[in-house]
C-alpha positions as a Python dict, from the first residue, in 0.01 Angstrom:
ca = {
    (1, 'X'): (0, 0, 0),
    (2, 'X'): (-158, 35, -357),
    (3, 'X'): (-149, 399, -316),
    (4, 'X'): (265, 414, -260),
    (5, 'X'): (288, 198, -529),
    (6, 'X'): (56, 387, -809),
    (7, 'X'): (266, 733, -667),
    (8, 'X'): (579, 605, -745),
    (9, 'X'): (488, 439, -1073),
    (10, 'X'): (320, 807, -1146),
    (11, 'X'): (632, 963, -1048),
    (12, 'X'): (832, 762, -1271),
    (13, 'X'): (618, 779, -1552),
    (14, 'X'): (667, 1172, -1557),
    (15, 'X'): (1024, 1264, -1729),
    (16, 'X'): (916, 1029, -2001),
    (17, 'X'): (553, 1223, -2033),
    (18, 'X'): (718, 1545, -2059),
    (19, 'X'): (1010, 1418, -2286),
    (20, 'X'): (732, 1277, -2512),
    (21, 'X'): (542, 1611, -2525),
    (22, 'X'): (872, 1810, -2618),
    (23, 'X'): (969, 1593, -2872),
    (24, 'X'): (592, 1595, -3019),
    (25, 'X'): (610, 2029, -3004),
    (26, 'X'): (980, 2039, -3174),
    (27, 'X'): (822, 1810, -3437),
    (28, 'X'): (532, 2046, -3528),
    (29, 'X'): (559, 2207, -3887),
    (30, 'X'): (599, 2570, -3785),
    (31, 'X'): (847, 2495, -3488),
    (32, 'X'): (1036, 2333, -3717),
    (33, 'X'): (1073, 2630, -3988),
    (34, 'X'): (1160, 2890, -3648),
    (35, 'X'): (1408, 2610, -3540),
    (36, 'X'): (1563, 2590, -3888),
    (37, 'X'): (1554, 3020, -3925),
    (38, 'X'): (1770, 3055, -3559),
    (39, 'X'): (1999, 2797, -3716),
    (40, 'X'): (2059, 2984, -3997),
    (41, 'X'): (2130, 3331, -3807),
    (42, 'X'): (2375, 3182, -3595),
    (43, 'X'): (2550, 3049, -3922),
    (44, 'X'): (2545, 3369, -4064),
    (45, 'X'): (2692, 3551, -3714),
    (46, 'X'): (2957, 3279, -3709),
    (47, 'X'): (3065, 3282, -4054),
    (48, 'X'): (3111, 3671, -4039),
    (49, 'X'): (3287, 3647, -3696),
    (50, 'X'): (3535, 3424, -3866),
    (51, 'X'): (3568, 3630, -4211),
    (52, 'X'): (3652, 3923, -3929),
    (53, 'X'): (3911, 3751, -3753),
    (54, 'X'): (4102, 3632, -4069),
    (55, 'X'): (4107, 4006, -4179),
    (56, 'X'): (4223, 4091, -3862),
    (57, 'X'): (4501, 3805, -3908),
    (58, 'X'): (4593, 3933, -4275),
    (59, 'X'): (4596, 4317, -4147),
    (60, 'X'): (4840, 4244, -3926),
    (61, 'X'): (5057, 4032, -4134),
    (62, 'X'): (5027, 4299, -4381),
    (63, 'X'): (5092, 4636, -4157),
    (64, 'X'): (5373, 4485, -3888),
    (65, 'X'): (5517, 4846, -3805),
    (66, 'X'): (5142, 4885, -3683),
    (67, 'X'): (5139, 4595, -3501),
    (68, 'X'): (5457, 4705, -3331),
    (69, 'X'): (5294, 5037, -3269),
    (70, 'X'): (5004, 4895, -3077),
    (71, 'X'): (5182, 4610, -2875),
    (72, 'X'): (5390, 4947, -2772),
    (73, 'X'): (5102, 5136, -2646),
    (74, 'X'): (4948, 4806, -2486),
    (75, 'X'): (5280, 4745, -2331),
    (76, 'X'): (5295, 5166, -2202),
    (77, 'X'): (4979, 5192, -2117),
    (78, 'X'): (4979, 4891, -1852),
    (79, 'X'): (5301, 5007, -1706),
    (80, 'X'): (5141, 5327, -1647),
    (81, 'X'): (4841, 5161, -1485),
    (82, 'X'): (5057, 4955, -1269),
    (83, 'X'): (5272, 5256, -1196),
    (84, 'X'): (4920, 5430, -1075),
    (85, 'X'): (4801, 5162, -899),
    (86, 'X'): (5148, 5111, -660),
    (87, 'X'): (5076, 5464, -499),
    (88, 'X'): (5332, 5671, -340),
}
């Protein structure tokens, strides 16, 4: 009976011990530095994407003729693909 209780106790403690170990590893200075570097790269990429989307929107607004031509080309392409998929 005693062995089963000990086994249950150990199985209950494993997740807490694992969490404690991971926390200790993440608190080390070299790991913190690496995480900060990864975060900064992710932030820079996110900022570049935001700028790119904003620039695309501004370009579309300032060139409405090109926007209309592009939309028409997409519509024609979809129509042609549908016609080809229909078969004979």
